[in-house]
C-alpha positions in Angstrom: 1.0 12.8 19.3 3.9 11.5 17.9 4.3 8.3 15.9 7.7 6.0 16.2 8.9 3.3 14.1 11.5 1.1 15.2 13.8 -1.8 14.9 15.6 -0.8 18.3 14.5 1.3 20.8 18.2 2.7 22.3 20.2 5.0 20.0 24.3 5.2 21.2 27.4 5.3 19.7 27.9 4.3 16.4 23.7 5.6 15.2 23.9 8.3 12.6 21.0 11.1 13.3 19.1 13.3 10.9 16.8 16.4 12.4 14.3 17.0 10.0 11.3 19.0 10.2 9.3 17.8 13.0 11.1 14.7 12.5 14.1 12.7 13.6 15.7 9.8 11.4 18.4 7.6 13.6 20.1 4.6 11.2 23.2 2.5 11.3 23.8 -0.2 8.7 21.4 -2.7 10.3 18.6 -0.3 12.4 16.2 2.0 11.2 14.3 4.5 14.1 12.1 7.5 12.9 10.4 9.9 15.6 7.4 12.2 13.2 4.9 13.8 14.9 1.2 13.2 13.4 0.5 14.1 10.1 4.6 14.8 8.6 5.1 12.7 5.5 9.1 12.6 5.7 11.0 11.9 2.5 13.5 9.1 3.2 13.7 7.5 -0.4 17.5 7.8 0.2 17.8 5.6 2.9 16.7 2.9 0.0 19.9 3.7 -2.0 22.1 2.9 1.0 23.2 -0.1 2.5 20.6 -0.3 5.2 18.1 0.4 2.8 19.4 -2.3 -0.2 19.9 -4.8 3.0 16.6 -4.4 4.6 14.7 -5.3 1.1 16.6 -8.3 0.4 16.6 -9.9 4.0 13.5 -8.5 5.0 12.8 -6.7 8.4 10.2 -6.2 11.0 8.5 -2.9 11.5 7.0 -1.7 15.0 5.1 1.0 15.3 4.9 2.7 18.3 2.7 5.7 19.7 3.7 8.2 22.3 0.6 10.7 23.6 1.8 13.3 26.4 -0.3 12.7 29.8 -1.5 15.8 31.5 1.9 15.6 34.2 4.1 16.0 31.1 4.9 12.5 30.6 5.1 10.7 27.5 2.8 7.6 27.1 3.8 5.1 24.6 2.0 1.9 23.4 2.6 0.0 20.7 0.1 -0.3 17.2 1.5 -3.1 15.0 4.7 -5.4 14.9 5.1 -6.9 11.0 7.9 -8.4 9.4 8.4 -7.6 5.6 10.0 -10.8 4.3 13.0 -10.9 1.8 12.4 -9.8 -1.5 9.4 -7.7 -1.0 8.0 -4.8 -3.5 5.5 -2.5 -3.0 2.9 -2.2 -5.6 2.2 1.6 -5.5 2.4 3.3 -8.8 4.5 6.4 -9.0 8.3 8.0 -10.6 10.2 5.8 -9.3 8.2 2.7 -9.7 9.2 0.2 -12.1 7.4 -2.5 -14.4 6.6 -5.3 -12.7 7.4 -6.6 -16.2 11.0 -5.5 -16.2 13.8 -7.9 -16.5 15.4 -6.5 -13.1 12.6 -6.9 -11.6 13.5 -9.7 -8.4 10.3 -9.7 -6.4 8.9 -12.6 -4.6 6.4 -10.6 -2.0 4.0 -7.9 -3.3 2.7 -5.6 -0.7 -0.7 -3.6 -1.7 -2.2 -0.4 0.2 -5.6 -1.8 -0.1 -8.4 1.4 -0.6 -9.2 4.4 -3.0 -6.2 5.9 -4.5 -6.8 9.3 -1.8 -6.5 6.2 1.1 -3.5 4.4 -0.3 -1.7 7.8 -0.5 -2.8 8.8 3.2 -1.3 4.8 4.0 1.8 5.3 2.2 2.6 8.6 3.7 1.4 7.5 7.2 3.7 4.5 7.0 7.5 5.8 5.8 9.1 2.6 6.2 7.3 1.7 2.7 9.8 4.1 1.5 12.4 1.6 1.7 11.1 -1.3 -0.8 11.5 -1.5 -3.8 8.0 0.1 -5.9 6.5 -1.6 -9.0 3.4 -1.0 -10.8 1.4 -3.2 -13.1 1.5 -1.8 -16.7 -2.0 -2.9 -18.3 -4.6 -1.4 -20.8 -6.7 -4.1 -20.1 -10.8 -2.6 -18.8 -11.5 -3.6 -15.5 -14.7 -6.2 -15.2 -15.9 -3.7 -12.4 -16.5 -1.1 -14.9 -20.1 -2.7 -15.4 -20.7 -1.3 -12.4 -18.8 1.6 -11.1 -16.8 3.7 -14.2 -12.8 3.8 -14.3 -11.4 6.9 -15.0 -9.6 5.3 -17.9 -8.2 1.9 -18.9 -5.7 0.2 -16.8 -7.4 1.2 -13.4 -8.4 -1.9 -11.9 -10.2 -3.1 -8.9 -8.4 -4.3 -5.8 -9.0 -8.3 -6.7 -7.7 -7.6 -10.3 -4.7 -5.2 -9.3 -3.9 -8.4 -6.7 -4.7 -11.3 -9.2 -2.9 -9.7 -12.7 0.4 -9.4 -11.0 0.6 -12.6 -8.8 -0.5 -14.3 -12.4 3.0 -12.6 -14.1 4.8 -14.1 -10.6 4.2 -17.6 -11.4 1.4 -18.2 -9.1 -1.4 -20.8 -10.0 -3.3 -19.5 -12.8 -5.9 -21.8 -12.0 -6.8 -20.6 -8.5 -6.9 -16.8 -9.5 -9.0 -17.5 -12.4 -11.2 -19.0 -10.1 -11.2 -15.6 -7.8 -12.3 -13.7 -10.6 -14.9 -16.1 -11.7 -15.8 -15.5 -8.0 -15.4 -11.7 -8.8 -17.5 -12.0 -12.1 -20.5 -13.3 -10.6 -20.5 -10.6 -7.8 -21.0 -7.8 -10.5 -23.5 -9.7 -12.6 -25.8 -10.0 -9.2 -24.6 -6.6 -8.7 -25.4 -5.1 -12.3 -28.9 -7.1 -12.0 -30.1 -5.8 -8.8 -29.1 -2.1 -10.6 -31.2 -2.7 -13.2 -34.1 -3.7 -11.1 -34.2 -1.1 -9.1 -34.4 1.1 -12.4 -36.7 -0.2 -14.2 -39.9 0.8 -11.7 -38.2 4.6 -11.8 -38.1 4.2 -15.6 -41.6 2.6 -15.1 -43.1 5.8 -13.1 -41.3 8.2 -15.7 -43.2 7.0 -18.8 -46.2 6.5 -16.8 -45.9 10.3 -15.4 -44.9 11.6 -18.9 -48.4 9.9 -20.7 
Protein backbone atom coordinates (compact mmCIF):
# COMPACT_ATOMS: atom_id res chain seq x y z
CA UNK A 1 0.00 0.00 0.00
CA UNK A 2 1.21 3.49 -0.86
CA UNK A 3 0.31 6.82 0.70
CA UNK A 4 0.27 10.00 -1.32
CA UNK A 5 0.19 13.52 0.07
CA UNK A 6 -0.47 16.14 -2.54
CA UNK A 7 -1.61 19.62 -3.39
CA UNK A 8 -1.58 19.00 -7.12
CA UNK A 9 -2.33 15.72 -8.87
CA UNK A 10 -0.26 16.21 -12.03
CA UNK A 11 3.52 16.43 -12.30
CA UNK A 12 4.78 18.09 -15.42
CA UNK A 13 7.21 20.74 -16.58
CA UNK A 14 8.67 22.87 -13.82
CA UNK A 15 8.63 20.16 -11.16
CA UNK A 16 11.73 19.04 -9.28
CA UNK A 17 11.69 15.34 -8.42
CA UNK A 18 13.79 13.76 -5.65
CA UNK A 19 13.75 9.95 -5.50
CA UNK A 20 14.62 8.27 -2.22
CA UNK A 21 14.31 4.72 -0.91
CA UNK A 22 10.62 3.75 -1.32
CA UNK A 23 9.71 7.42 -1.52
CA UNK A 24 9.61 10.20 -4.09
CA UNK A 25 9.18 13.92 -3.54
CA UNK A 26 8.11 16.26 -6.35
CA UNK A 27 7.78 19.99 -5.82
CA UNK A 28 7.63 23.45 -7.35
CA UNK A 29 7.79 26.76 -5.54
CA UNK A 30 4.10 26.42 -4.62
CA UNK A 31 3.20 22.73 -4.75
CA UNK A 32 4.41 19.51 -3.16
CA UNK A 33 3.64 15.86 -3.77
CA UNK A 34 5.02 12.97 -1.70
CA UNK A 35 4.62 9.30 -2.68
CA UNK A 36 5.67 6.87 0.04
CA UNK A 37 5.25 3.22 0.88
CA UNK A 38 3.57 2.37 4.15
CA UNK A 39 6.00 2.39 7.06
CA UNK A 40 8.58 4.58 5.33
CA UNK A 41 9.77 7.64 7.27
CA UNK A 42 10.91 10.21 4.71
CA UNK A 43 13.01 13.10 5.96
CA UNK A 44 11.97 16.26 4.14
CA UNK A 45 13.00 18.86 6.68
CA UNK A 46 15.24 20.39 4.02
CA UNK A 47 12.09 21.53 2.23
CA UNK A 48 11.15 23.70 5.21
CA UNK A 49 14.25 25.80 4.48
CA UNK A 50 13.37 26.17 0.79
CA UNK A 51 10.97 28.77 -0.61
CA UNK A 52 8.21 26.14 -0.72
CA UNK A 53 8.42 25.40 2.99
CA UNK A 54 8.82 29.03 4.02
CA UNK A 55 5.85 30.03 1.89
CA UNK A 56 3.74 27.19 3.28
CA UNK A 57 4.44 28.18 6.88
CA UNK A 58 3.80 31.86 6.22
CA UNK A 59 0.74 31.60 3.95
CA UNK A 60 -0.81 28.30 5.03
CA UNK A 61 -1.46 25.25 2.85
CA UNK A 62 -3.84 22.39 2.21
CA UNK A 63 -2.89 18.74 2.77
CA UNK A 64 -4.65 15.88 1.00
CA UNK A 65 -3.81 12.31 1.94
CA UNK A 66 -4.60 9.65 -0.66
CA UNK A 67 -4.09 5.92 -0.22
CA UNK A 68 -3.19 3.80 -3.22
CA UNK A 69 -3.97 0.10 -3.05
CA UNK A 70 -3.20 -2.39 -5.80
CA UNK A 71 -6.11 -4.56 -6.96
CA UNK A 72 -5.70 -8.19 -8.03
CA UNK A 73 -5.88 -7.02 -11.63
CA UNK A 74 -2.81 -4.87 -11.04
CA UNK A 75 -4.80 -1.68 -11.28
CA UNK A 76 -4.14 0.91 -8.59
CA UNK A 77 -7.15 2.00 -6.56
CA UNK A 78 -6.97 5.45 -4.99
CA UNK A 79 -9.19 6.82 -2.24
CA UNK A 80 -8.94 9.94 -0.14
CA UNK A 81 -8.30 9.58 3.58
CA UNK A 82 -8.43 13.22 4.62
CA UNK A 83 -7.98 16.80 3.46
CA UNK A 84 -7.15 19.58 5.90
CA UNK A 85 -6.23 23.23 5.61
CA UNK A 86 -3.34 24.54 7.71
CA UNK A 87 -3.79 28.26 8.45
CA UNK A 88 -0.96 30.80 8.05
CA UNK A 89 1.63 31.10 10.83
CA UNK A 90 0.95 27.65 12.23
CA UNK A 91 3.51 25.71 14.25
CA UNK A 92 3.77 22.17 15.54
CA UNK A 93 4.05 21.75 19.31
CA UNK A 94 6.55 18.91 19.30
CA UNK A 95 9.64 18.77 21.54
CA UNK A 96 12.63 17.76 19.43
CA UNK A 97 16.10 18.99 18.59
CA UNK A 98 14.92 21.50 15.97
CA UNK A 99 12.14 22.96 18.15
CA UNK A 100 12.51 26.47 19.57
CA UNK A 101 10.96 27.65 22.80
CA UNK A 102 7.48 29.07 22.46
CA UNK A 103 8.80 31.91 24.66
CA UNK A 104 11.49 32.86 22.11
CA UNK A 105 11.31 36.43 20.84
CA UNK A 106 11.38 35.31 17.20
CA UNK A 107 8.56 32.79 17.69
CA UNK A 108 5.66 34.21 15.67
CA UNK A 109 2.90 31.64 16.14
CA UNK A 110 -0.82 32.23 15.68
CA UNK A 111 -2.01 28.62 15.45
CA UNK A 112 -0.71 25.57 17.31
CA UNK A 113 -0.96 22.01 16.03
CA UNK A 114 -0.60 19.26 18.60
CA UNK A 115 -0.43 15.48 18.26
CA UNK A 116 -2.72 13.99 20.88
CA UNK A 117 -1.62 10.65 22.29
CA UNK A 118 1.11 8.95 24.25
CA UNK A 119 4.66 9.88 23.32
CA UNK A 120 5.01 6.69 21.26
CA UNK A 121 1.75 7.36 19.41
CA UNK A 122 2.71 10.99 18.79
CA UNK A 123 6.04 9.85 17.30
CA UNK A 124 4.17 7.46 15.01
CA UNK A 125 1.73 10.14 13.85
CA UNK A 126 4.66 12.46 13.18
CA UNK A 127 6.43 9.95 10.95
CA UNK A 128 3.22 8.94 9.15
CA UNK A 129 2.53 12.57 8.23
CA UNK A 130 5.76 13.92 6.71
CA UNK A 131 4.09 17.22 5.77
CA UNK A 132 4.38 18.15 9.46
CA UNK A 133 8.10 18.64 8.82
CA UNK A 134 7.24 21.75 6.78
CA UNK A 135 5.97 23.49 9.91
CA UNK A 136 8.09 25.39 12.43
CA UNK A 137 8.52 23.26 15.56
CA UNK A 138 8.06 24.74 19.02
CA UNK A 139 8.39 23.33 22.52
CA UNK A 140 7.16 24.26 25.96
CA UNK A 141 9.88 24.76 28.54
CA UNK A 142 8.34 24.18 31.93
CA UNK A 143 9.33 22.55 35.20
CA UNK A 144 5.81 22.61 36.61
CA UNK A 145 4.40 19.43 38.11
CA UNK A 146 1.43 17.98 36.27
CA UNK A 147 -1.95 17.96 38.02
CA UNK A 148 -2.30 14.43 36.70
CA UNK A 149 0.69 13.18 38.72
CA UNK A 150 -1.70 12.34 41.56
CA UNK A 151 -3.30 9.71 39.35
CA UNK A 152 -0.51 8.67 37.02
CA UNK A 153 3.24 8.80 37.58
CA UNK A 154 5.05 11.22 35.29
CA UNK A 155 8.64 10.37 34.27
CA UNK A 156 9.92 13.85 35.14
CA UNK A 157 8.85 17.40 35.91
CA UNK A 158 7.57 19.21 32.86
CA UNK A 159 5.76 16.13 31.50
CA UNK A 160 2.20 17.41 31.38
CA UNK A 161 -1.11 15.89 30.45
CA UNK A 162 -2.69 16.64 27.07
CA UNK A 163 -5.08 19.25 28.43
CA UNK A 164 -2.28 21.03 30.32
CA UNK A 165 0.05 21.01 27.34
CA UNK A 166 -2.72 22.77 25.37
CA UNK A 167 -3.73 25.28 28.04
CA UNK A 168 -0.24 26.45 29.06
CA UNK A 169 0.98 27.53 25.59
CA UNK A 170 -2.42 29.06 24.76
CA UNK A 171 -1.98 31.30 27.77
CA UNK A 172 1.45 32.26 26.53
CA UNK A 173 -0.05 33.16 23.15
CA UNK A 174 -2.48 35.55 24.80
CA UNK A 175 -5.71 33.54 24.83
CA UNK A 176 -8.43 34.16 27.44
CA UNK A 177 -6.86 33.13 30.74
CA UNK A 178 -10.12 32.89 32.67
CA UNK A 179 -11.64 30.49 30.16
CA UNK A 180 -8.48 28.39 30.17
CA UNK A 181 -8.40 28.35 33.98
CA UNK A 182 -12.00 27.11 33.92
CA UNK A 183 -10.90 24.24 31.68
CA UNK A 184 -8.14 23.33 34.13
CA UNK A 185 -10.65 23.59 36.97
CA UNK A 186 -12.87 20.97 35.37
CA UNK A 187 -9.80 18.80 34.76
CA UNK A 188 -8.72 19.14 38.39
CA UNK A 189 -12.19 18.13 39.64
CA UNK A 190 -11.98 15.04 37.44
CA UNK A 191 -8.64 14.17 39.04
CA UNK A 192 -10.17 14.56 42.52
CA UNK A 193 -12.89 12.09 41.55
CA UNK A 194 -10.34 9.65 40.13
CA UNK A 195 -8.23 9.86 43.28
CA UNK A 196 -11.29 9.27 45.47
CA UNK A 197 -12.34 6.23 43.45
CA UNK A 198 -8.80 4.89 43.58
CA UNK A 199 -8.74 5.22 47.37
CA UNK A 200 -12.17 3.61 47.69
CA UNK A 201 -11.02 0.65 45.63
CA UNK A 202 -7.92 0.17 47.76
CA UNK A 203 -9.55 0.46 51.20
CA UNK A 204 -11.37 -2.94 51.07
CA UNK A 205 -8.18 -4.61 49.84
CA UNK A 206 -6.10 -3.08 52.62
CA UNK A 207 -8.72 -4.06 55.19
CA UNK A 208 -8.77 -7.63 53.89
CA UNK A 209 -4.97 -7.80 54.09
CA UNK A 210 -5.01 -6.47 57.65
CA UNK A 211 -7.67 -9.00 58.69
CA UNK A 212 -5.79 -11.84 57.08
CA UNK A 213 -2.58 -10.79 58.74
CA UNK A 214 -4.24 -10.78 62.14
